[in-house]
LUMDO-571336 format. One record per residue: residue number from 1; residue in one letter; x, y, z of N, C-alpha, C in turn. Coordinates in nm, 4 decimals, always signed. Atoms other than C-alpha are relative to their C-alpha. Layout:
+-----+------+----------+----------+----------+----------+----------+----------+----------+----------+----------+
| pos | code |       nx |       ny |       nz |      cax |      cay |      caz |       cx |       cy |       cz |
+-----+------+----------+----------+----------+----------+----------+----------+----------+----------+----------+
| NUM |    a |        X |        Y |        Z |        X |        Y |        Z |        X |        Y |        Z |
...
+-----+------+----------+----------+----------+----------+----------+----------+----------+----------+----------+
***
This chain:
+-----+------+----------+----------+----------+----------+----------+----------+----------+----------+----------+
| pos | code |       nx |       ny |       nz |      cax |      cay |      caz |       cx |       cy |       cz |
+-----+------+----------+----------+----------+----------+----------+----------+----------+----------+----------+
|   1 |    m |  -0.0686 |  +0.0662 |  -0.1171 | +11.2653 |  -8.6077 |  +9.2833 |  +0.0490 |  -0.1050 |  +0.0052 |
|   2 |    f |  -0.0427 |  +0.0832 |  +0.0310 | +11.3477 |  -8.9189 |  +9.1554 |  +0.1240 |  +0.0412 |  -0.1576 |
|   3 |    e |  -0.0663 |  -0.0447 |  +0.1092 | +11.6800 |  -8.9282 |  +8.8952 |  +0.0506 |  -0.1434 |  -0.0452 |
|   4 |    i |  -0.0273 |  +0.1152 |  -0.0149 | +11.7524 |  -9.1836 |  +8.7036 |  +0.1698 |  -0.0002 |  -0.0374 |
|   5 |    g |  -0.1167 |  +0.0966 |  -0.0195 | +12.0444 |  -9.4452 |  +8.7180 |  +0.0516 |  +0.0317 |  +0.1601 |
|   6 |    k |  -0.0342 |  -0.0109 |  -0.1513 | +12.0413 |  -9.3491 |  +9.1202 |  -0.0936 |  -0.1252 |  +0.0707 |
|   7 |    t |  +0.1082 |  +0.1352 |  -0.0371 | +11.9575 |  -9.6407 |  +9.3491 |  -0.0739 |  +0.0400 |  +0.1395 |
|   8 |    y |  +0.0523 |  -0.0488 |  -0.0533 | +11.7119 |  -9.5722 |  +9.5983 |  -0.0602 |  -0.0779 |  +0.1500 |
|   9 |    q |  +0.0512 |  +0.0612 |  -0.0891 | +11.6022 |  -9.7375 |  +9.9274 |  -0.1766 |  +0.0208 |  +0.0074 |
|  10 |    i |  +0.1635 |  -0.0291 |  +0.0468 | +11.1946 |  -9.8137 |  +9.8243 |  -0.1021 |  -0.0845 |  +0.1761 |
|  11 |    s |  +0.1222 |  +0.0673 |  -0.1161 | +10.9236 |  -9.8747 | +10.1231 |  -0.1130 |  +0.0074 |  -0.0746 |
|  12 |    t |  +0.1117 |  +0.0170 |  +0.0409 | +10.5968 | -10.0013 | +10.0249 |  -0.1061 |  -0.0513 |  +0.1101 |
|  13 |    i |  +0.1490 |  +0.0705 |  -0.1018 | +10.2518 | -10.1119 | +10.2293 |  -0.0474 |  -0.1234 |  -0.1033 |
|  14 |    e |  +0.0977 |  +0.0829 |  +0.0496 | +10.1491 | -10.4501 | +10.1302 |  -0.0820 |  -0.0938 |  +0.0883 |
|  15 |    t |  +0.1016 |  +0.0757 |  -0.1085 |  +9.8669 | -10.6845 | +10.2566 |  +0.0654 |  -0.1458 |  -0.0233 |
|  16 |    d |  +0.0045 |  +0.1536 |  +0.0356 |  +9.8813 | -11.0400 | +10.3499 |  -0.1051 |  -0.0449 |  +0.1012 |
|  17 |    s |  +0.0680 |  +0.0491 |  -0.0866 |  +9.7146 | -11.3165 | +10.5449 |  -0.0057 |  +0.1043 |  +0.1754 |
|  18 |    d |  -0.0074 |  -0.0560 |  -0.1267 |  +9.8031 | -11.0940 | +10.8685 |  -0.0359 |  +0.1539 |  +0.0114 |
|  19 |    g |  +0.0392 |  -0.1546 |  +0.0225 |  +9.7146 | -10.7612 | +10.7473 |  +0.1011 |  +0.0975 |  -0.0845 |
|  20 |    y |  -0.1331 |  -0.1340 |  +0.0476 |  +9.9594 | -10.4521 | +10.6447 |  +0.1205 |  -0.0366 |  +0.0346 |
|  21 |    g |  -0.1234 |  -0.0084 |  -0.0412 | +10.3236 | -10.4692 | +10.6414 |  +0.0987 |  +0.0914 |  -0.1060 |
|  22 |    r |  -0.1097 |  -0.1153 |  +0.0441 | +10.6088 | -10.2509 | +10.5269 |  +0.0885 |  -0.0921 |  -0.0602 |
|  23 |    v |  -0.0468 |  +0.0956 |  +0.0877 | +10.8248 | -10.4266 | +10.2579 |  +0.0892 |  +0.1310 |  -0.0791 |
|  24 |    t |  -0.1342 |  -0.0858 |  +0.0265 | +11.1682 | -10.2699 | +10.1902 |  +0.0924 |  -0.0594 |  -0.0921 |
|  25 |    g |  -0.0515 |  +0.0521 |  +0.0297 | +11.4026 | -10.2887 |  +9.9104 |  +0.1058 |  +0.0852 |  -0.0812 |
|  26 |    n |  -0.0665 |  -0.0722 |  +0.1322 | +11.6949 | -10.1346 |  +9.6635 |  -0.0123 |  -0.0298 |  -0.0857 |
|  27 |    q |  +0.0276 |  -0.0277 |  +0.1447 | +11.6186 | -10.0312 |  +9.3314 |  +0.0823 |  +0.0773 |  -0.0539 |
|  28 |    t |  -0.0795 |  -0.0598 |  +0.0710 | +11.7678 |  -9.8730 |  +9.0655 |  -0.0745 |  +0.0355 |  -0.1208 |
|  29 |    v |  +0.1122 |  -0.1011 |  +0.0923 | +11.5454 |  -9.5711 |  +8.8608 |  +0.0766 |  -0.0378 |  -0.1453 |
|  30 |    t |  -0.0258 |  -0.0241 |  +0.1760 | +11.5463 |  -9.6539 |  +8.4733 |  -0.0787 |  +0.0869 |  -0.0805 |
|  31 |    a |  +0.0189 |  -0.0619 |  +0.0999 | +11.2822 |  -9.4386 |  +8.3849 |  -0.1166 |  +0.0780 |  +0.0703 |
|  32 |    v |  +0.1132 |  -0.0364 |  -0.0813 | +11.0372 |  -9.1676 |  +8.5308 |  -0.0947 |  +0.0678 |  -0.0868 |
|  33 |    d |  +0.1044 |  -0.0651 |  +0.0738 | +10.7102 |  -9.0472 |  +8.3788 |  -0.0854 |  +0.0289 |  +0.0761 |
|  34 |    g |  +0.1049 |  -0.0666 |  -0.1226 | +10.5161 |  -8.8193 |  +8.6290 |  +0.0036 |  -0.0657 |  +0.0754 |
|  35 |    n |  -0.0356 |  +0.0065 |  -0.1602 | +10.4672 |  -8.9687 |  +8.9427 |  +0.0088 |  -0.2125 |  -0.0471 |
|  36 |    l |  +0.0138 |  +0.1472 |  -0.0045 | +10.5020 |  -9.3406 |  +8.7550 |  +0.1949 |  -0.0215 |  +0.0095 |
|  37 |    v |  -0.1093 |  +0.0386 |  +0.0017 | +10.8652 |  -9.4776 |  +8.8314 |  +0.0511 |  -0.1140 |  +0.0075 |
|  38 |    k |  -0.0072 |  +0.1163 |  +0.0574 | +11.0365 |  -9.7798 |  +8.6469 |  +0.1350 |  -0.0317 |  +0.0452 |
|  39 |    f |  -0.0937 |  +0.0523 |  -0.0754 | +11.3159 |  -9.9847 |  +8.8134 |  +0.0933 |  -0.1128 |  -0.0746 |
|  40 |    e |  -0.0746 |  +0.0721 |  +0.0614 | +11.6006 | -10.1796 |  +8.6950 |  -0.0788 |  -0.1840 |  -0.0447 |
|  41 |    d |  +0.0641 |  +0.1245 |  -0.0356 | +11.3895 | -10.5174 |  +8.7726 |  -0.1587 |  +0.0037 |  -0.0587 |
|  42 |    g |  +0.1352 |  -0.0032 |  +0.0783 | +11.1010 | -10.3868 |  +8.5507 |  -0.1370 |  +0.0469 |  +0.1003 |
|  43 |    t |  +0.0847 |  -0.0032 |  -0.0810 | +10.8919 | -10.3049 |  +8.8549 |  -0.0379 |  +0.1752 |  -0.0125 |
|  44 |    i |  +0.0466 |  -0.1344 |  -0.0085 | +10.6714 |  -9.9890 |  +8.8064 |  -0.0722 |  +0.0502 |  +0.1184 |
|  45 |    i |  +0.0522 |  -0.0551 |  -0.1208 | +10.5927 |  -9.7969 |  +9.1195 |  -0.1041 |  +0.1464 |  -0.0188 |
|  46 |    n |  +0.1191 |  -0.1498 |  -0.0283 | +10.2858 |  -9.5037 |  +9.1562 |  +0.0677 |  +0.0844 |  +0.1066 |
|  47 |    t |  -0.0145 |  -0.0698 |  -0.1267 | +10.4385 |  -9.2430 |  +9.4125 |  -0.1090 |  +0.0266 |  +0.0322 |
|  48 |    m |  +0.1501 |  -0.0711 |  -0.0635 | +10.0969 |  -9.1102 |  +9.4239 |  -0.0898 |  -0.1169 |  +0.1021 |
|  49 |    s |  +0.0630 |  +0.1119 |  -0.0432 |  +9.9631 |  -9.4699 |  +9.5452 |  +0.0363 |  +0.0247 |  +0.1614 |
|  50 |    p |  -0.0068 |  -0.0298 |  -0.1183 |  +9.8733 |  -9.4530 |  +9.8769 |  +0.0814 |  -0.1205 |  +0.0930 |
|  51 |    l |  -0.1150 |  +0.0787 |  -0.0298 | +10.0828 |  -9.7719 |  +9.9419 |  +0.1426 |  +0.0221 |  -0.0254 |
|  52 |    f |  -0.1622 |  -0.0197 |  +0.0501 | +10.4242 |  -9.6229 |  +9.8182 |  +0.0005 |  +0.0502 |  +0.1183 |
|  53 |    d |  -0.0215 |  -0.0569 |  -0.1259 | +10.5413 |  -9.5156 | +10.1606 |  +0.1426 |  +0.1068 |  -0.0100 |
|  54 |    s |  -0.1227 |  -0.1138 |  -0.0385 | +10.9112 |  -9.3652 | +10.1096 |  +0.1155 |  -0.0858 |  -0.1168 |
|  55 |    a |  -0.1054 |  +0.0315 |  +0.0892 | +11.1975 |  -9.3478 |  +9.8839 |  +0.1337 |  +0.0581 |  +0.0495 |
|  56 |    v |  -0.1560 |  -0.0930 |  -0.0445 | +11.6043 |  -9.2550 | +10.0267 |  +0.0497 |  -0.0356 |  -0.0948 |
|  57 |    d |  -0.1426 |  -0.0149 |  +0.0577 | +11.8586 |  -9.1820 |  +9.8169 |  +0.1107 |  -0.0740 |  +0.0992 |
|  58 |    l |  -0.1224 |  +0.0595 |  -0.0690 | +12.1277 |  -9.4405 |  +9.9319 |  +0.1052 |  +0.0927 |  +0.0405 |
|  59 |    k |  -0.1283 |  -0.0666 |  +0.0081 | +12.4412 |  -9.2359 |  +9.8567 |  -0.0433 |  +0.1489 |  +0.0550 |
|  60 |    t |  +0.0128 |  -0.1221 |  -0.0980 | +12.3084 |  -8.9104 | +10.0344 |  -0.0291 |  -0.0597 |  +0.1265 |
|  61 |    h |  +0.0377 |  +0.0618 |  -0.1505 | +12.1568 |  -9.1419 | +10.3345 |  +0.1834 |  -0.0252 |  +0.0339 |
|  62 |    e |  -0.1398 |  +0.0174 |  -0.0529 | +12.5595 |  -9.2855 | +10.3406 |  +0.0865 |  +0.0982 |  +0.0265 |
|  63 |    t |  -0.0844 |  -0.1300 |  -0.0111 | +12.7278 |  -8.9328 | +10.3166 |  -0.0692 |  +0.0412 |  +0.1395 |
|  64 |    f |  +0.0825 |  -0.0573 |  -0.1433 | +12.4475 |  -8.8051 | +10.6353 |  +0.1164 |  -0.0771 |  +0.0764 |
|  65 |    k |  -0.0556 |  +0.0528 |  -0.1386 | +12.5393 |  -9.0575 | +10.8356 |  +0.1520 |  -0.0159 |  +0.0267 |
|  66 |    k |  -0.1471 |  -0.0311 |  -0.0002 | +12.8898 |  -9.0487 | +10.7765 |  +0.0234 |  +0.0855 |  +0.0521 |
|  67 |    q |  -0.0357 |  -0.1449 |  +0.0042 | +12.9104 |  -8.7249 | +10.8200 |  -0.0642 |  +0.0672 |  +0.1669 |
|  68 |    f |  +0.0833 |  -0.0175 |  -0.1410 | +12.6656 |  -8.7342 | +11.1607 |  +0.0354 |  -0.0828 |  +0.1182 |
|  69 |    s |  -0.1323 |  +0.0635 |  -0.0857 | +12.9176 |  -8.9969 | +11.3004 |  +0.1136 |  +0.0571 |  +0.0266 |
|  70 |    e |  -0.0802 |  -0.0838 |  -0.0628 | +13.1952 |  -8.7862 | +11.2410 |  -0.0351 |  +0.1221 |  +0.1449 |
|  71 |    n |  +0.0575 |  -0.1429 |  -0.0974 | +13.0257 |  -8.4519 | +11.4249 |  -0.0340 |  -0.0911 |  +0.1464 |
|  72 |    m |  +0.0507 |  +0.0520 |  -0.1316 | +12.9278 |  -8.7170 | +11.7146 |  +0.0949 |  -0.0316 |  +0.0746 |
|  73 |    d |  -0.1292 |  +0.0634 |  -0.0410 | +13.2809 |  -8.8557 | +11.7670 |  +0.0723 |  +0.1243 |  +0.0429 |
|  74 |    k |  -0.0516 |  -0.1346 |  -0.0274 | +13.3755 |  -8.4667 | +11.7816 |  -0.0283 |  +0.0633 |  +0.1362 |
|  75 |    w |  +0.0696 |  -0.0155 |  -0.0989 | +13.1291 |  -8.4018 | +12.0157 |  +0.0347 |  -0.0735 |  +0.1491 |
|  76 |    l |  +0.0075 |  +0.1250 |  -0.1101 | +13.1784 |  -8.6897 | +12.2565 |  +0.1587 |  +0.0307 |  +0.0537 |
|  77 |    n |  -0.1149 |  +0.0280 |  -0.0546 | +13.5376 |  -8.6526 | +12.2554 |  +0.0512 |  +0.1922 |  +0.0717 |
|  78 |    d |  +0.0118 |  -0.1450 |  -0.0467 | +13.5066 |  -8.2428 | +12.3058 |  -0.0800 |  +0.1067 |  -0.0138 |
|  79 |    p |  +0.1548 |  -0.0602 |  +0.0059 | +13.1789 |  -8.0781 | +12.3461 |  -0.0114 |  +0.1251 |  -0.0342 |
|  80 |    e |  -0.0076 |  -0.1569 |  +0.0015 | +13.3147 |  -7.7199 | +12.3771 |  +0.0500 |  +0.0333 |  -0.1095 |
|  81 |    d |  -0.0840 |  -0.0422 |  +0.1428 | +13.5245 |  -7.7637 | +12.0695 |  -0.0693 |  -0.0192 |  -0.1046 |
|  82 |    a |  +0.0222 |  +0.0862 |  +0.0915 | +13.3172 |  -7.9372 | +11.8374 |  -0.0718 |  +0.0786 |  -0.1208 |
|  83 |    n |  +0.0516 |  -0.0501 |  +0.1335 | +13.1763 |  -7.6378 | +11.6501 |  -0.1069 |  -0.0606 |  -0.1236 |
|  84 |    l |  +0.1216 |  +0.0809 |  +0.0765 | +12.8360 |  -7.8388 | +11.5435 |  -0.1113 |  +0.1331 |  +0.0108 |
+-----+------+----------+----------+----------+----------+----------+----------+----------+----------+----------+
***
């Protein structure tokens, strides 16, 4: 799933005095060994951990958002000719 050199938005679950909370940040992958993923800042995450929430490939996500926006504009301007 992870590719070296790609940047992902990583979401993990962390605990503090108020209980559980989600923490997100952008990280670039430098190494992958099975379930372990290492990032540029030296952080290593076990993707099988129950505290690992998600990873979103930022480049793919931005492409999807752009395409979705363009399709939505077409549909709003001419719903019958949008070919969606």
